[in-house]
N, C-alpha and C positions, 0 to 999 in steps of 0.2 A: 335258226330262226324258229323252226317248228317246236323245238324243245323249250325255247323261251315262252312261246305262246301257250304250250301245254302247262308250263309252270304257272303262268299268270292265271289261266283258266281254273286250275286246281285251287289256287288260293282265293280266287274270287268266289268260287263255289263254297269254300269253307266259310268265308266271311258272310255270304248271304245265308248260309245255313244257320250260323250263329245268330244272325239278325232276325230271322223269320221263324225258326222253330220254337215252339213253346216248351221244349223239353231240354234237359241238360245234355251236353255232349260228354260221353264217357268213353274213355279208351283204356284198354288193358294191354300191358306188355310185360315181358319178362326182364327183370334186372339181371343182366349177365354176370355182374360182379358177385351179388349175393344169392343168385339163383332163386329169386322169389318173384311172385306176381306183384306188380304195382298198378294202381289205378290212377289215372289222370282225368280230372273232371274240369270242364270249362263251364262256368255258369255266370249269371248276371242278374241284376235287379234294377228296375226303373220305377221311380215314384214321382208322378207329375201331379201338381195340386193347384187349387185356387182357394184363396182365403179372403174373407171380408171381415175386417175389424171395425166394429161400429164406433170405436173411438176415432177412427180415421186419422191415424198418425201421419203427420206431414212428411216424414222422411221415407215412408213406404215400408219401413222395418217395424214390425208390430210391437214387440217388447224386448228389451235388452237381455232378459233372463231366460228367453226361449231360443232354442237353437235348431228347431225343426219347423217346417211349414211357417216360416216367420216373415212372410211378405204380405202386404195388404193390397187387395184389389188388383191382383195380377196373376196370370198363369205363370208357373215357374217349375223348375226341376228341383225337388227337394234333395233327392239322392239318386245318382246313377252310378252303378259300379259293375265291374267285370272281374271275375275271380278265377284264378287257376289254382286248383288243389291237387296235390299228389299224395297218395297214401300207399304204404306198404306195411307188412307186418312189423317191421323194426324201425321205420322212419316215416316222416310225413313233412309236408311243407305247404304253405299257403301264401299266395301273392294276390292282393286285390287292390285295384286302382279305382278312385272315385272322383266325382265332380258333383256340383249342385250347391244350393244355398246352405245345406247342412255342412258341407266341407268348408265353405267360406266362413261360416259363422263359428263353428265349433273348433276349427283348426286355425283360428285367426292368429294365434301366438306362434305358430310354426312357420319357419321361413321357406320361401320358394316352393319347390315341387313336393316337399314333405306334406303339404296340405292335401295332396292327391293320393297319398298312401292310406288306404283303409285298413289293410292288414298285410304284414310281411313277416313270416316266422318259419322256423324249422323246429322239428321235434325228433327225439330219438327215444326208443324204448330202452329201459335200464334193467329189465329182468326177463326171464324165460316166458312168463305168463303174459307179458305185454300189457300189464295193468299198472306199471310204474313208468311215467314219462317225464322227460325234461324238454320243455319248449322254450325257445328264446327268440326275441324279436318284438315287433309291434303286434300286440295281441288285443282281442276284445276284452273289455273290462270284466273283472271278476265280481263286480258290484252291481246289484240290481236285477229286476225281473223284466226290464224292457231294453231293447236294443235299437240300433239305428235303422234296422230293417222294419219298416212300419207294418208290413203284412204279417210279421211274427208276433206282433203285440195285440192285445185285446182291444185297445183303443187306438184311434188314428193318431192323435197327438200324444206326446209323452207326458207322464206325470211330472209335477214340479220337482219331486225328489230325483227323478231320472235325469231331467234336464240340467240339474245342478250337482250332479256327481259324475264321476268319470264314465265316458263311453268307450275309451280306449286307453291302453297303457303300454309302456315299453320296458322290457326287462326279461327276467328268467322266471319260469314257473315249473315247479315240481309237483306232479299230481299222482294220486293213487286212487284207483277204483276197486272196490271190494269185488270178490268173485261173484257174489250174488247181485251185484249192480245196485245195491241199496245205499252204499256209502261212497261219497266222492270227497277226497281231502286234497287240498292244495296249499302250498306255501309259495310266496312270491317275493322277489327282490326287484324293485322298480326304480326307474329314473325319477319318478315324482308323481304328483297328482295330475292325471290326464295330460301327459306330454310325451312327445317323441324325443326331443332334445332336452337334456337336463337344464333346469333354470340357471341362467348365468349367475355366477357368484355363489351357487349352492353346491357344497361338496358332500352333502349327506344323501345317501340312497334311502329309499323308503322300503318298507316291508308290509306284507299283508297276508291274509289267510282266506280260504274259502272252505266251508264245511257244508255239504249237501247230503240230506237224508231223504230217501224215498221209501217210506214204510209200505206204500202200495203203489201200483203203476200210475195212478192218477193223482197222487199226492206228493208234493215236493216241499221240503222245509230247508231253508238256506240261511246261513250266517256267513257274512263277509266283513273284513276289516281292512283298514289302512292306517299305518303309522308312519309319519314323515313330516315334511314341511313344504310349504309353497312360497317360501321367502328365502332370500340369500342369507349367507352365514352372518353377515353384519347385523341383520335384524331378525335372526331366526326365531320363528314362532312355531312350536311343535303342534302338529295336528293329529288328533286321534278320532277315527271315524268308524262307525259300525252300521251295517245294513242287515236287517232281518226281514225275511218275508216267507210266506207260505202260499203255494198254489194248490187249490183243492177243486178237483172236478168231481162233484158228487154224483152226477149222472152223465149220460151221453150228451145231454142238453144243457145242463146248468153247472156253472163253475164260479169260484170266488178266489180273488187274490187279496191278501192283506199284507201290507208292508209298513216298515217303520225304520227310518234313518235317523241317526243322531250323531253329531260331531261336536268336539270341543277343540279350541285352539287357544294357545297362550295369548294373553292380552299384550304382552311385550316380551322381549328376549329375557330368558331366565326368570320369568314371572311365575308365581305360584297361583295366579288368578287366571281364569279361563272364560272365554266367550263360548256360548252354547247355541247351537241351532239344531232343529229337529223337524221331521216331517212324517206324519202318518198318512197312509193312503189305502183306499179300499175300492176294488173293482168287481162288479158282478156281471157275468155274461150269460145270455140265454140264446141257444141255437134253435130257431123255429124249424128249420130244415137243414139239410146239408149245405145249402147255398145261402141261406138268410140267417143273420144273427144280429143281436143288439147287445150293447154293453153300457152300463152306467157307472160313473166314478164320482167319488167324493174324496177330498184331500185337504190338508192344511199344511202350510209351510211357515215356520217361525224362525226368523233370523234377526233378532232385535239389534244386534251389534253390526250387522252388515258384513259378516265374514265372507259369505258366499255371494249374496245379492246386495249390492251397495245401493243405498238410497240417501237422500238428504233429509229424511224425516227423523225426528228424535226417537220414534218408536221402531225404526228400522223397517224390515219387511215382514209383515204378519198378514198372511193372505189365505183365504178359503177359495176353493175351486170345486166346480162340479161340471160334469159333461155327460152327454148322451150321444151315442153313435149308432149308425145303421150300416151294416155291411152286406154287400151282395157279391158273392163269388160267381162271376160271369163264367169262368172256367176254373179248374183246380189251381191254375197258376196265375190267375188274374182276378183282382178284387177291386170293386168300386166301393168307396166309403164316404159317408158324410157325417159330420159331427158338429154339434152345437156345444159351446163351452162358455161358462161364466166364471169370472174371477172377481172377488171383492175383498177389500181391505179396509182397515180403520183409517188409513191415511191415503193421500193422493199419490200412489206409486205407479200408476199405469199411464203410459204415454198417450197423448191425445192431440187433436189438431190445434187446439187452443192452449189448454193447460192440462196438467196431469189430473187424473180422475181416480175416484175410489172404486170404480166399477169398470169391468171390461167384458164385452160380449163379442164372440167370434163365431162365424160359421165357416167351416173348412170342408172341402171335398177333395178326394184323391183317387187317382186311378193308378194302380200299381201292378207291375208284371214281373214275375220271376221266370227266368229262362235258363 
């Protein structure tokens, strides 16, 4: 009886430590098989938000083309996740489970419990220098400068190009990092465009690449691509997509991100004609102090044929957007953010309480904690 009680108290203490500590739990132990040190880290992230959409959408869901912080006039969990990561010189693994409106909205096509898998992959080193790796499983997307972890991004909400390109992918990734750490090269074979399970009726795997160059510690230039399809074999329309961005931190206080996405997709099976969509975006950030910063964004998204964002308008989706956000880092691992955002279009593409509108104004606030 005493052993059972001690066992329960030990695991209760571990659970409370995970819940209350603002720091990652890291353990090191020796791998007896390979005689190497391996690090096991348990971490997590919680992002709770409130959003007010001045269009007052009757359904409570703000806009169908947004997948983060997408609830009107309510407090909600955008993303909560817990991650277990293991790393050794010759192998690594990640398992992260998630919940929140991001998981519900962005993983809507995935069945059952697959919606709750944020990341699940294993990797092995393929050379003595440990700079050539093969990773297989559910992986973070190789496309874009924004992730699902809001505190890692310069703005609270995601850019339109990020919301409408993959956040995650499933497949195999071969990566090489140069010895001077300036070049990162990756080739990928994937199940498809942002999916865990391959689309039913589609027998074609997708491919992609990522090339990252860091000419200086505070400058990153990235090129990523996707070649595949998001339709079954019977109506196969090939999709070719490219993402290009640069992150430039000119001083300790001021930085700039410039990005441009462009995609083309066949109008029909075996067609030589293509529909085109594209999106430029620019973000400027200024840090007033180590705890206070602001960021401004301007962007445009054009999808005239509705390949990615479907509308009932003859002009498709042609939208400008701007935003301004204020960030306050309460602690190194906790940030409070507030953002005002405006979207405007030549057509009535934004949901409203009465009828669609050409304008959309939103104020969003978030409290996020990393542990």
